[in-house]
Each structure stands twice: as structure tokens, then as C-alpha cells.
C-alpha positions in Angstrom: -6.3 7.3 12.6 -9.1 5.9 10.5 -8.8 3.3 7.6 -8.7 5.9 4.7 -6.1 8.0 6.7 -4.0 4.9 7.4 -4.1 4.0 3.7 -3.2 7.5 2.6 -0.2 7.4 5.1 1.0 4.0 3.6 0.5 5.3 0.1 2.7 8.3 0.8 5.4 6.0 2.2 5.2 3.9 -1.0 5.5 7.0 -3.1 8.4 8.2 -1.1 10.1 4.8 -1.7 9.7 5.2 -5.4 6.5 3.4 -6.2 4.3 5.0 -8.9 0.5 5.5 -8.6 -0.1 2.8 -11.1 2.0 0.3 -9.0 0.0 1.2 -6.0 -3.2 0.6 -7.8 -1.9 -2.8 -8.8 -1.3 -3.5 -5.0 -4.9 -2.7 -4.3 -6.1 -4.7 -7.3 -4.0 -7.8 -6.2 -5.2 -7.5 -2.6 -8.9 -7.0 -3.0 -9.6 -7.0 -6.7 -10.4 -3.3 -7.2 -8.5 0.0 -7.1 -11.4 1.8 -5.5 -10.7 1.9 -1.8 -13.8 3.9 -0.6 -16.5 1.6 0.8 -14.4 -1.4 1.3 -15.3 -3.7 4.3 -13.1 -3.6 7.4 -11.5 -7.0 6.3 -10.6 -5.6 2.9 -9.1 -2.5 4.4 -7.0 -4.8 6.7 -6.0 -6.8 3.6 -4.8 -3.7 1.7 -3.1 -2.4 4.8 -1.1 -5.6 5.3 -0.1 -5.8 1.5 1.0 -2.2 1.6 3.1 -2.7 4.7 4.7 -5.8 3.1 5.7 -3.7 0.1 7.1 -1.1 2.3 9.2 -3.5 4.2 10.4 -5.0 0.8 11.3 -1.7 -0.7 13.1 -0.5 2.5 15.2 -3.6 2.5 16.1 -3.2 -1.2 17.0 0.4 -0.6 19.2 -0.4 2.3 21.2 -2.9 0.5 21.8 -0.5 -2.4 25.5 0.7 -2.3 
């Protein structure tokens, strides 16, 4: 799986967890300063990927605690 496919997969997971597109854009903006993911460096892809994974873990924990 290449970087863009990985990000698309993580984005789908976030959407499935209830995040909206504008919230995902904010994750990108906080992580690397832009919402445009095409043409980022390998380091920037890794930063975005790690940030998205952290949000997925957080949302999953929150949902598992909801009665």
C-alpha cells in the first residue's frame, strides 16, 4: 500500500468513526500545515499517518466506553 492509499484507508476509518471531512482537514492542517496531501514529503506522510492513527485510537476508545 502506497502513502496515498494508506491515508485514504485511514480517512475512511475516521469517517466510519464519525469524523467529518472538515475535521479530517484540520488533522492534516495541524500535522503538516496544509490540507493538500498530494506532493508531501515522506516525513510529512508519516506525520499525517501517525496523527490519523492517534485520532482513530482515541475515537475507538471513546466509542467503546459509550453505554
